[in-house]
C-alpha positions as CSV (number, residue, x, y, z in Angstrom):
1,M,-51.4,21.7,-37.7
2,K,-47.6,21.9,-37.6
3,R,-48.0,25.2,-35.7
4,I,-50.1,23.6,-33.0
5,K,-47.7,20.8,-32.6
6,L,-44.8,23.2,-32.3
7,L,-46.7,25.3,-29.7
8,A,-47.5,22.1,-27.7
9,I,-43.8,21.0,-27.8
10,G,-42.6,24.5,-26.8
11,A,-45.1,24.7,-23.9
12,S,-44.0,21.2,-22.7
13,A,-40.4,22.2,-22.9
14,A,-41.0,25.4,-21.0
15,L,-42.9,23.5,-18.3
16,A,-40.1,20.9,-18.0
17,I,-37.4,23.6,-17.7
18,T,-39.5,25.4,-15.0
19,A,-39.9,22.2,-13.1
20,I,-36.2,21.5,-13.2
21,N,-35.3,25.0,-12.1
22,S,-38.0,25.2,-9.4
23,P,-38.7,21.8,-8.0
24,S,-40.7,23.3,-5.1
25,L,-43.2,24.4,-7.7
26,F,-44.4,20.8,-7.9
27,A,-43.6,19.6,-4.4
28,H,-46.1,17.9,-2.3
29,E,-47.8,20.3,0.1
30,G,-46.7,18.4,3.2
31,E,-43.0,18.5,2.2
32,E,-42.8,22.3,2.8
33,H,-43.4,21.7,6.5
34,T,-40.1,20.0,7.1
35,A,-38.2,23.2,6.7
36,K,-36.8,25.0,9.7
37,S,-39.3,27.1,11.6
38,E,-38.6,30.8,11.9
39,T,-38.4,30.5,15.7
40,K,-35.8,32.7,17.4
41,V,-33.6,30.5,19.6
42,P,-32.7,32.0,23.0
43,D,-29.1,32.1,24.2
44,T,-29.6,30.0,27.3
45,A,-31.0,26.6,28.2
46,A,-33.6,28.2,30.5
47,G,-34.7,30.6,27.7
48,I,-35.0,27.7,25.2
49,L,-37.1,25.7,27.7
50,Q,-39.3,28.8,28.3
51,E,-39.9,29.1,24.5
52,I,-40.6,25.4,24.2
53,H,-43.3,25.7,26.9
54,K,-44.8,28.7,25.3
55,H,-45.1,26.9,22.0
56,H,-46.4,23.8,23.8
57,G,-49.2,25.8,25.3
58,E,-50.0,27.3,22.0
59,L,-50.0,23.8,20.4
60,A,-52.3,22.4,23.0
61,E,-54.7,25.3,22.5
62,T,-54.5,24.8,18.7
63,V,-55.4,21.1,19.0
64,K,-58.2,21.9,21.5
65,S,-59.7,24.4,19.2
66,K,-59.4,21.9,16.3
67,K,-57.3,24.1,14.1
68,L,-55.3,21.2,13.0
69,A,-53.9,22.9,9.9
70,E,-51.8,25.1,12.2
71,V,-50.4,22.2,14.3
72,H,-47.1,22.0,12.3
73,H,-46.1,25.6,13.1
74,H,-45.9,24.9,16.8
75,A,-44.7,21.3,16.5
76,F,-41.7,22.3,14.3
77,A,-40.9,25.3,16.5
78,I,-40.7,23.0,19.5
79,R,-38.5,20.6,17.4
80,D,-36.1,23.4,16.4
81,L,-35.8,24.7,19.9
82,A,-35.2,21.2,21.3
83,N,-32.5,20.6,18.7
84,A,-30.7,23.8,19.9
85,L,-30.9,22.7,23.6
86,P,-28.1,20.2,23.7
87,A,-25.5,22.8,22.9
88,K,-26.7,24.9,25.9
89,V,-26.7,22.2,28.7
90,A,-23.9,20.8,30.7
91,A,-21.7,18.1,29.1
92,D,-23.0,15.4,31.4
93,K,-26.6,16.1,30.3
94,K,-26.0,16.5,26.6
95,A,-26.6,12.8,25.5
96,R,-29.9,12.5,27.3
97,V,-31.1,15.9,26.0
98,E,-30.1,14.8,22.5
99,G,-32.1,11.7,22.8
100,S,-35.2,13.6,23.9
101,A,-34.7,16.1,21.0
102,K,-34.7,13.1,18.6
103,N,-38.0,11.9,20.1
104,I,-39.4,15.4,19.8
105,A,-38.4,15.6,16.2
106,K,-40.2,12.3,15.5
107,L,-43.3,13.5,17.3
108,A,-43.3,16.8,15.4
109,E,-43.4,14.9,12.2
110,D,-46.2,12.7,13.6
111,L,-48.2,15.8,14.7
112,D,-47.7,17.3,11.3
113,K,-49.1,14.2,9.6
114,T,-52.1,13.8,11.8
115,G,-52.8,17.5,11.7
116,D,-52.6,17.7,7.9
117,A,-54.9,14.6,7.8
118,N,-57.4,16.4,10.0
119,D,-57.2,13.5,12.5
120,Q,-58.2,15.0,15.8
121,A,-57.9,11.8,17.8
122,G,-54.4,11.0,16.3
123,T,-53.2,14.6,16.9
124,E,-54.4,14.5,20.5
125,A,-52.6,11.2,21.0
126,N,-49.4,12.6,19.6
127,L,-49.7,15.7,21.7
128,K,-50.1,13.5,24.8
129,K,-46.9,11.7,23.8
130,L,-45.1,15.0,23.4
131,D,-46.3,16.1,26.9
132,G,-44.4,13.1,28.4
133,V,-41.2,13.7,26.4
134,L,-41.3,17.4,27.3
135,M,-41.6,16.5,31.0
136,A,-38.5,14.3,30.7
137,L,-36.7,17.0,28.8
138,D,-37.3,19.5,31.6
139,S,-35.8,17.2,34.2
140,Q,-32.8,16.3,31.9
141,A,-31.9,19.9,31.0
142,K,-32.0,21.3,34.5
């Protein structure tokens, strides 16, 4: 009986040490989506806008084909590209572009949540909001 208790205590201790040293082992599945995407950021504002539109088209197709588990890949790529844009625009446009980038970041999170929840209507609504913000971003960055 003592041997079983010692094994149970040892296993619990090993699990606790593993959890401390590797918190991502027990992280909520959705939390991993907040990391930076692996999108390569172009060197120019025009290049960034082109990449944003490429991912936006892919995102729209992903939502249309109801592959909602893949929504976060494109949403977070758009977010990361938009966050890089203020450094590439003229100084007089920077504040407005930063504001749009913040809106895009919020919408990327919303798209991730509705996509992970398999909420087609919610994801479509968030995509429509993103469409409007991206139109504004285009006019601000040019």
